[in-house]
mmCIF file of the N, C-alpha and C atoms, coordinates in Angstrom:
data_MODEL
# 
_entry.id   MODEL 
# 
loop_
_atom_site.group_PDB 
_atom_site.id 
_atom_site.type_symbol 
_atom_site.label_atom_id 
_atom_site.label_alt_id 
_atom_site.label_comp_id 
_atom_site.label_asym_id 
_atom_site.label_entity_id 
_atom_site.label_seq_id 
_atom_site.pdbx_PDB_ins_code 
_atom_site.Cartn_x 
_atom_site.Cartn_y 
_atom_site.Cartn_z 
_atom_site.occupancy 
_atom_site.B_iso_or_equiv 
_atom_site.pdbx_formal_charge 
_atom_site.auth_seq_id 
_atom_site.auth_comp_id 
_atom_site.auth_asym_id 
_atom_site.auth_atom_id 
_atom_site.pdbx_PDB_model_num 
ATOM 1   N N  . MET A 1 1  ? 177.978 31.929 -50.229 1.00 0.00 ? 1  MET A N  1 
ATOM 2   C CA . MET A 1 1  ? 176.870 31.352 -51.483 1.00 0.00 ? 1  MET A CA 1 
ATOM 3   C C  . MET A 1 1  ? 175.774 32.315 -51.136 1.00 0.00 ? 1  MET A C  1 
ATOM 4   N N  . ALA A 1 2  ? 175.747 33.020 -52.467 1.00 0.00 ? 2  ALA A N  1 
ATOM 5   C CA . ALA A 1 2  ? 174.646 33.690 -52.409 1.00 0.00 ? 2  ALA A CA 1 
ATOM 6   C C  . ALA A 1 2  ? 172.844 32.968 -52.182 1.00 0.00 ? 2  ALA A C  1 
ATOM 7   N N  . LYS A 1 3  ? 172.007 33.705 -51.215 1.00 0.00 ? 3  LYS A N  1 
ATOM 8   C CA . LYS A 1 3  ? 170.988 33.225 -51.417 1.00 0.00 ? 3  LYS A CA 1 
ATOM 9   C C  . LYS A 1 3  ? 169.970 32.508 -52.303 1.00 0.00 ? 3  LYS A C  1 
ATOM 10  N N  . LYS A 1 4  ? 169.430 31.803 -52.737 1.00 0.00 ? 4  LYS A N  1 
ATOM 11  C CA . LYS A 1 4  ? 168.493 31.565 -53.786 1.00 0.00 ? 4  LYS A CA 1 
ATOM 12  C C  . LYS A 1 4  ? 166.878 31.818 -53.601 1.00 0.00 ? 4  LYS A C  1 
ATOM 13  N N  . GLY A 1 5  ? 166.059 32.436 -53.930 1.00 0.00 ? 5  GLY A N  1 
ATOM 14  C CA . GLY A 1 5  ? 164.919 32.134 -54.195 1.00 0.00 ? 5  GLY A CA 1 
ATOM 15  C C  . GLY A 1 5  ? 164.406 33.726 -54.128 1.00 0.00 ? 5  GLY A C  1 
ATOM 16  N N  . PRO A 1 6  ? 163.530 33.941 -54.259 1.00 0.00 ? 6  PRO A N  1 
ATOM 17  C CA . PRO A 1 6  ? 162.570 35.065 -54.966 1.00 0.00 ? 6  PRO A CA 1 
ATOM 18  C C  . PRO A 1 6  ? 163.103 36.094 -53.985 1.00 0.00 ? 6  PRO A C  1 
ATOM 19  N N  . ARG A 1 7  ? 163.042 36.253 -52.721 1.00 0.00 ? 7  ARG A N  1 
ATOM 20  C CA . ARG A 1 7  ? 163.550 37.179 -51.843 1.00 0.00 ? 7  ARG A CA 1 
ATOM 21  C C  . ARG A 1 7  ? 165.036 38.254 -52.490 1.00 0.00 ? 7  ARG A C  1 
ATOM 22  N N  . ALA A 1 8  ? 165.006 39.148 -52.823 1.00 0.00 ? 8  ALA A N  1 
ATOM 23  C CA . ALA A 1 8  ? 165.799 40.449 -52.947 1.00 0.00 ? 8  ALA A CA 1 
ATOM 24  C C  . ALA A 1 8  ? 166.384 41.670 -52.003 1.00 0.00 ? 8  ALA A C  1 
ATOM 25  N N  . LEU A 1 9  ? 167.643 42.031 -51.893 1.00 0.00 ? 9  LEU A N  1 
ATOM 26  C CA . LEU A 1 9  ? 167.967 43.214 -50.926 1.00 0.00 ? 9  LEU A CA 1 
ATOM 27  C C  . LEU A 1 9  ? 167.613 44.159 -51.915 1.00 0.00 ? 9  LEU A C  1 
ATOM 28  N N  . ILE A 1 10 ? 166.855 45.322 -51.276 1.00 0.00 ? 10 ILE A N  1 
ATOM 29  C CA . ILE A 1 10 ? 166.617 46.467 -52.085 1.00 0.00 ? 10 ILE A CA 1 
ATOM 30  C C  . ILE A 1 10 ? 167.137 47.641 -51.066 1.00 0.00 ? 10 ILE A C  1 
ATOM 31  N N  . LYS A 1 11 ? 167.074 48.972 -51.455 1.00 0.00 ? 11 LYS A N  1 
ATOM 32  C CA . LYS A 1 11 ? 167.382 50.061 -50.867 1.00 0.00 ? 11 LYS A CA 1 
ATOM 33  C C  . LYS A 1 11 ? 166.363 51.024 -50.373 1.00 0.00 ? 11 LYS A C  1 
ATOM 34  N N  . LEU A 1 12 ? 166.524 51.613 -49.392 1.00 0.00 ? 12 LEU A N  1 
ATOM 35  C CA . LEU A 1 12 ? 165.215 52.375 -49.261 1.00 0.00 ? 12 LEU A CA 1 
ATOM 36  C C  . LEU A 1 12 ? 165.776 53.920 -48.873 1.00 0.00 ? 12 LEU A C  1 
ATOM 37  N N  . GLU A 1 13 ? 165.585 54.980 -49.602 1.00 0.00 ? 13 GLU A N  1 
ATOM 38  C CA . GLU A 1 13 ? 166.058 55.977 -50.149 1.00 0.00 ? 13 GLU A CA 1 
ATOM 39  C C  . GLU A 1 13 ? 165.078 57.288 -49.445 1.00 0.00 ? 13 GLU A C  1 
ATOM 40  N N  . SER A 1 14 ? 165.386 57.642 -48.333 1.00 0.00 ? 14 SER A N  1 
ATOM 41  C CA . SER A 1 14 ? 164.704 59.560 -48.166 1.00 0.00 ? 14 SER A CA 1 
ATOM 42  C C  . SER A 1 14 ? 164.800 60.303 -49.494 1.00 0.00 ? 14 SER A C  1 
ATOM 43  N N  . PRO A 1 15 ? 163.522 60.763 -49.315 1.00 0.00 ? 15 PRO A N  1 
ATOM 44  C CA . PRO A 1 15 ? 163.129 62.203 -50.191 1.00 0.00 ? 15 PRO A CA 1 
ATOM 45  C C  . PRO A 1 15 ? 164.697 62.495 -50.182 1.00 0.00 ? 15 PRO A C  1 
ATOM 46  N N  . ASP A 1 16 ? 165.730 63.517 -49.667 1.00 0.00 ? 16 ASP A N  1 
ATOM 47  C CA . ASP A 1 16 ? 166.549 63.979 -50.429 1.00 0.00 ? 16 ASP A CA 1 
ATOM 48  C C  . ASP A 1 16 ? 167.669 63.298 -50.281 1.00 0.00 ? 16 ASP A C  1 
ATOM 49  N N  . ARG A 1 17 ? 167.482 62.175 -50.440 1.00 0.00 ? 17 ARG A N  1 
ATOM 50  C CA . ARG A 1 17 ? 168.710 60.870 -50.734 1.00 0.00 ? 17 ARG A CA 1 
ATOM 51  C C  . ARG A 1 17 ? 169.744 60.924 -49.248 1.00 0.00 ? 17 ARG A C  1 
ATOM 52  N N  . ASP A 1 18 ? 169.712 62.025 -48.688 1.00 0.00 ? 18 ASP A N  1 
ATOM 53  C CA . ASP A 1 18 ? 170.775 61.772 -47.254 1.00 0.00 ? 18 ASP A CA 1 
ATOM 54  C C  . ASP A 1 18 ? 170.858 60.853 -46.402 1.00 0.00 ? 18 ASP A C  1 
ATOM 55  N N  . HIS A 1 19 ? 169.541 59.816 -46.227 1.00 0.00 ? 19 HIS A N  1 
ATOM 56  C CA . HIS A 1 19 ? 169.643 58.619 -45.698 1.00 0.00 ? 19 HIS A CA 1 
ATOM 57  C C  . HIS A 1 19 ? 169.048 57.656 -46.363 1.00 0.00 ? 19 HIS A C  1 
ATOM 58  N N  . CYS A 1 20 ? 169.639 56.183 -45.709 1.00 0.00 ? 20 CYS A N  1 
ATOM 59  C CA . CYS A 1 20 ? 168.737 55.055 -46.801 1.00 0.00 ? 20 CYS A CA 1 
ATOM 60  C C  . CYS A 1 20 ? 168.941 53.828 -45.576 1.00 0.00 ? 20 CYS A C  1 
ATOM 61  N N  . TYR A 1 21 ? 167.791 53.079 -45.536 1.00 0.00 ? 21 TYR A N  1 
ATOM 62  C CA . TYR A 1 21 ? 167.731 51.818 -44.644 1.00 0.00 ? 21 TYR A CA 1 
ATOM 63  C C  . TYR A 1 21 ? 167.473 50.415 -45.497 1.00 0.00 ? 21 TYR A C  1 
ATOM 64  N N  . TYR A 1 22 ? 167.941 49.270 -45.979 1.00 0.00 ? 22 TYR A N  1 
ATOM 65  C CA . TYR A 1 22 ? 168.489 48.261 -46.661 1.00 0.00 ? 22 TYR A CA 1 
ATOM 66  C C  . TYR A 1 22 ? 167.357 47.094 -45.639 1.00 0.00 ? 22 TYR A C  1 
ATOM 67  N N  . THR A 1 23 ? 166.736 46.458 -46.698 1.00 0.00 ? 23 THR A N  1 
ATOM 68  C CA . THR A 1 23 ? 166.266 44.986 -46.624 1.00 0.00 ? 23 THR A CA 1 
ATOM 69  C C  . THR A 1 23 ? 165.808 44.514 -47.402 1.00 0.00 ? 23 THR A C  1 
ATOM 70  N N  . GLU A 1 24 ? 164.916 43.791 -47.411 1.00 0.00 ? 24 GLU A N  1 
ATOM 71  C CA . GLU A 1 24 ? 164.788 42.714 -48.833 1.00 0.00 ? 24 GLU A CA 1 
ATOM 72  C C  . GLU A 1 24 ? 163.820 42.637 -48.506 1.00 0.00 ? 24 GLU A C  1 
ATOM 73  N N  . LYS A 1 25 ? 162.536 42.197 -49.925 1.00 0.00 ? 25 LYS A N  1 
ATOM 74  C CA . LYS A 1 25 ? 161.236 42.013 -50.134 1.00 0.00 ? 25 LYS A CA 1 
ATOM 75  C C  . LYS A 1 25 ? 161.086 40.384 -51.328 1.00 0.00 ? 25 LYS A C  1 
ATOM 76  N N  . ASN A 1 26 ? 160.043 40.035 -51.457 1.00 0.00 ? 26 ASN A N  1 
ATOM 77  C CA . ASN A 1 26 ? 159.886 38.971 -52.298 1.00 0.00 ? 26 ASN A CA 1 
ATOM 78  C C  . ASN A 1 26 ? 159.307 39.585 -53.463 1.00 0.00 ? 26 ASN A C  1 
ATOM 79  N N  . SER A 1 27 ? 160.671 39.315 -54.592 1.00 0.00 ? 27 SER A N  1 
ATOM 80  C CA . SER A 1 27 ? 160.387 39.628 -55.891 1.00 0.00 ? 27 SER A CA 1 
ATOM 81  C C  . SER A 1 27 ? 158.984 39.630 -56.295 1.00 0.00 ? 27 SER A C  1 
ATOM 82  N N  . ARG A 1 28 ? 158.490 37.928 -56.848 1.00 0.00 ? 28 ARG A N  1 
ATOM 83  C CA . ARG A 1 28 ? 157.352 37.489 -56.896 1.00 0.00 ? 28 ARG A CA 1 
ATOM 84  C C  . ARG A 1 28 ? 156.183 38.195 -56.163 1.00 0.00 ? 28 ARG A C  1 
ATOM 85  N N  . ASN A 1 29 ? 155.408 38.369 -55.120 1.00 0.00 ? 29 ASN A N  1 
ATOM 86  C CA . ASN A 1 29 ? 154.241 39.254 -53.892 1.00 0.00 ? 29 ASN A CA 1 
ATOM 87  C C  . ASN A 1 29 ? 154.444 40.351 -54.667 1.00 0.00 ? 29 ASN A C  1 
ATOM 88  N N  . THR A 1 30 ? 155.722 41.471 -54.592 1.00 0.00 ? 30 THR A N  1 
ATOM 89  C CA . THR A 1 30 ? 155.275 42.674 -54.668 1.00 0.00 ? 30 THR A CA 1 
ATOM 90  C C  . THR A 1 30 ? 156.008 43.108 -56.291 1.00 0.00 ? 30 THR A C  1 
ATOM 91  N N  . THR A 1 31 ? 155.825 43.078 -57.357 1.00 0.00 ? 31 THR A N  1 
ATOM 92  C CA . THR A 1 31 ? 156.577 43.629 -58.130 1.00 0.00 ? 31 THR A CA 1 
ATOM 93  C C  . THR A 1 31 ? 156.804 45.280 -58.403 1.00 0.00 ? 31 THR A C  1 
ATOM 94  N N  . ASP A 1 32 ? 156.012 45.982 -57.313 1.00 0.00 ? 32 ASP A N  1 
ATOM 95  C CA . ASP A 1 32 ? 155.925 47.506 -58.430 1.00 0.00 ? 32 ASP A CA 1 
ATOM 96  C C  . ASP A 1 32 ? 156.863 47.577 -56.397 1.00 0.00 ? 32 ASP A C  1 
ATOM 97  N N  . LYS A 1 33 ? 157.701 49.133 -56.835 1.00 0.00 ? 33 LYS A N  1 
ATOM 98  C CA . LYS A 1 33 ? 158.385 49.608 -55.896 1.00 0.00 ? 33 LYS A CA 1 
ATOM 99  C C  . LYS A 1 33 ? 158.079 49.935 -54.944 1.00 0.00 ? 33 LYS A C  1 
ATOM 100 N N  . LEU A 1 34 ? 158.772 49.780 -53.564 1.00 0.00 ? 34 LEU A N  1 
ATOM 101 C CA . LEU A 1 34 ? 158.131 49.865 -52.611 1.00 0.00 ? 34 LEU A CA 1 
ATOM 102 C C  . LEU A 1 34 ? 157.833 51.233 -51.568 1.00 0.00 ? 34 LEU A C  1 
ATOM 103 N N  . LYS A 1 35 ? 156.888 51.924 -50.692 1.00 0.00 ? 35 LYS A N  1 
ATOM 104 C CA . LYS A 1 35 ? 156.950 53.248 -50.475 1.00 0.00 ? 35 LYS A CA 1 
ATOM 105 C C  . LYS A 1 35 ? 156.552 52.550 -48.802 1.00 0.00 ? 35 LYS A C  1 
ATOM 106 N N  . ARG A 1 36 ? 158.006 53.241 -48.085 1.00 0.00 ? 36 ARG A N  1 
ATOM 107 C CA . ARG A 1 36 ? 157.219 53.098 -47.093 1.00 0.00 ? 36 ARG A CA 1 
ATOM 108 C C  . ARG A 1 36 ? 157.578 54.181 -46.074 1.00 0.00 ? 36 ARG A C  1 
ATOM 109 N N  . LYS A 1 37 ? 156.690 54.387 -44.991 1.00 0.00 ? 37 LYS A N  1 
ATOM 110 C CA . LYS A 1 37 ? 156.937 55.518 -43.980 1.00 0.00 ? 37 LYS A CA 1 
ATOM 111 C C  . LYS A 1 37 ? 158.087 55.170 -42.734 1.00 0.00 ? 37 LYS A C  1 
ATOM 112 N N  . LYS A 1 38 ? 159.556 55.913 -42.714 1.00 0.00 ? 38 LYS A N  1 
ATOM 113 C CA . LYS A 1 38 ? 160.053 55.587 -41.958 1.00 0.00 ? 38 LYS A CA 1 
ATOM 114 C C  . LYS A 1 38 ? 160.721 56.762 -41.397 1.00 0.00 ? 38 LYS A C  1 
ATOM 115 N N  . TYR A 1 39 ? 161.471 56.869 -40.153 1.00 0.00 ? 39 TYR A N  1 
ATOM 116 C CA . TYR A 1 39 ? 161.855 57.595 -39.630 1.00 0.00 ? 39 TYR A CA 1 
ATOM 117 C C  . TYR A 1 39 ? 163.171 58.507 -40.280 1.00 0.00 ? 39 TYR A C  1 
ATOM 118 N N  . ASN A 1 40 ? 163.877 59.382 -40.501 1.00 0.00 ? 40 ASN A N  1 
ATOM 119 C CA . ASN A 1 40 ? 164.568 60.020 -40.292 1.00 0.00 ? 40 ASN A CA 1 
ATOM 120 C C  . ASN A 1 40 ? 165.285 60.506 -39.285 1.00 0.00 ? 40 ASN A C  1 
ATOM 121 N N  . PRO A 1 41 ? 166.974 60.164 -39.208 1.00 0.00 ? 41 PRO A N  1 
ATOM 122 C CA . PRO A 1 41 ? 167.885 60.708 -38.035 1.00 0.00 ? 41 PRO A CA 1 
ATOM 123 C C  . PRO A 1 41 ? 167.572 61.792 -37.852 1.00 0.00 ? 41 PRO A C  1 
ATOM 124 N N  . ARG A 1 42 ? 168.239 62.405 -39.519 1.00 0.00 ? 42 ARG A N  1 
ATOM 125 C CA . ARG A 1 42 ? 168.896 63.518 -39.926 1.00 0.00 ? 42 ARG A CA 1 
ATOM 126 C C  . ARG A 1 42 ? 167.927 64.603 -39.444 1.00 0.00 ? 42 ARG A C  1 
ATOM 127 N N  . LYS A 1 43 ? 167.282 64.317 -39.992 1.00 0.00 ? 43 LYS A N  1 
ATOM 128 C CA . LYS A 1 43 ? 166.131 65.428 -39.732 1.00 0.00 ? 43 LYS A CA 1 
ATOM 129 C C  . LYS A 1 43 ? 164.909 65.385 -38.565 1.00 0.00 ? 43 LYS A C  1 
ATOM 130 N N  . LYS A 1 44 ? 165.279 64.571 -38.083 1.00 0.00 ? 44 LYS A N  1 
ATOM 131 C CA . LYS A 1 44 ? 164.187 63.759 -36.441 1.00 0.00 ? 44 LYS A CA 1 
ATOM 132 C C  . LYS A 1 44 ? 162.918 63.370 -37.074 1.00 0.00 ? 44 LYS A C  1 
ATOM 133 N N  . LYS A 1 45 ? 162.328 62.849 -38.306 1.00 0.00 ? 45 LYS A N  1 
ATOM 134 C CA . LYS A 1 45 ? 161.180 63.370 -38.583 1.00 0.00 ? 45 LYS A CA 1 
ATOM 135 C C  . LYS A 1 45 ? 160.987 62.021 -39.446 1.00 0.00 ? 45 LYS A C  1 
ATOM 136 N N  . HIS A 1 46 ? 159.450 61.223 -39.608 1.00 0.00 ? 46 HIS A N  1 
ATOM 137 C CA . HIS A 1 46 ? 158.979 60.450 -40.423 1.00 0.00 ? 46 HIS A CA 1 
ATOM 138 C C  . HIS A 1 46 ? 158.534 60.945 -42.343 1.00 0.00 ? 46 HIS A C  1 
ATOM 139 N N  . GLU A 1 47 ? 159.267 60.447 -43.278 1.00 0.00 ? 47 GLU A N  1 
ATOM 140 C CA . GLU A 1 47 ? 158.880 60.572 -44.238 1.00 0.00 ? 47 GLU A CA 1 
ATOM 141 C C  . GLU A 1 47 ? 158.816 59.562 -45.369 1.00 0.00 ? 47 GLU A C  1 
ATOM 142 N N  . LEU A 1 48 ? 158.589 59.442 -46.298 1.00 0.00 ? 48 LEU A N  1 
ATOM 143 C CA . LEU A 1 48 ? 158.098 58.208 -47.014 1.00 0.00 ? 48 LEU A CA 1 
ATOM 144 C C  . LEU A 1 48 ? 159.451 57.882 -48.007 1.00 0.00 ? 48 LEU A C  1 
ATOM 145 N N  . TYR A 1 49 ? 159.743 56.879 -47.559 1.00 0.00 ? 49 TYR A N  1 
ATOM 146 C CA . TYR A 1 49 ? 161.225 56.458 -48.146 1.00 0.00 ? 49 TYR A CA 1 
ATOM 147 C C  . TYR A 1 49 ? 160.570 55.637 -48.886 1.00 0.00 ? 49 TYR A C  1 
ATOM 148 N N  . THR A 1 50 ? 161.049 55.991 -50.861 1.00 0.00 ? 50 THR A N  1 
ATOM 149 C CA . THR A 1 50 ? 160.784 54.845 -51.708 1.00 0.00 ? 50 THR A CA 1 
ATOM 150 C C  . THR A 1 50 ? 161.910 54.092 -52.105 1.00 0.00 ? 50 THR A C  1 
ATOM 151 N N  . GLU A 1 51 ? 161.617 53.172 -53.208 1.00 0.00 ? 51 GLU A N  1 
ATOM 152 C CA . GLU A 1 51 ? 163.042 51.740 -53.223 1.00 0.00 ? 51 GLU A CA 1 
ATOM 153 C C  . GLU A 1 51 ? 163.910 52.566 -54.641 1.00 0.00 ? 51 GLU A C  1 
ATOM 154 N N  . GLY A 1 52 ? 165.226 52.185 -54.211 1.00 0.00 ? 52 GLY A N  1 
ATOM 155 C CA . GLY A 1 52 ? 165.623 52.787 -54.870 1.00 0.00 ? 52 GLY A CA 1 
ATOM 156 C C  . GLY A 1 52 ? 167.013 51.766 -55.403 1.00 0.00 ? 52 GLY A C  1 
ATOM 157 N N  . LYS A 1 53 ? 168.322 51.765 -56.168 1.00 0.00 ? 53 LYS A N  1 
ATOM 158 C CA . LYS A 1 53 ? 169.072 50.818 -56.350 1.00 0.00 ? 53 LYS A CA 1 
ATOM 159 C C  . LYS A 1 53 ? 170.727 50.601 -55.522 1.00 0.00 ? 53 LYS A C  1 
ATOM 160 N N  . VAL A 1 54 ? 170.339 48.862 -55.388 1.00 0.00 ? 54 VAL A N  1 
ATOM 161 C CA . VAL A 1 54 ? 171.327 48.619 -54.074 1.00 0.00 ? 54 VAL A CA 1 
ATOM 162 C C  . VAL A 1 54 ? 172.486 48.142 -55.392 1.00 0.00 ? 54 VAL A C  1 
ATOM 163 N N  . LYS A 1 55 ? 173.605 48.744 -55.065 1.00 0.00 ? 55 LYS A N  1 
ATOM 164 C CA . LYS A 1 55 ? 175.138 48.811 -55.630 1.00 0.00 ? 55 LYS A CA 1 
ATOM 165 C C  . LYS A 1 55 ? 176.035 48.388 -55.390 1.00 0.00 ? 55 LYS A C  1 
# 
């Protein structure tokens, strides 16, 4: 059974689209796309991840 409420599953993608993180956000409070600085293990450095589409 699916969760009810304003929280939605989102995908944070690296700029090269070679790595991603999955997380949740409150879609009522945060209507803009998320941008977070996260660690990319393939490049071994921090990069700016942006919200993408969840398939």
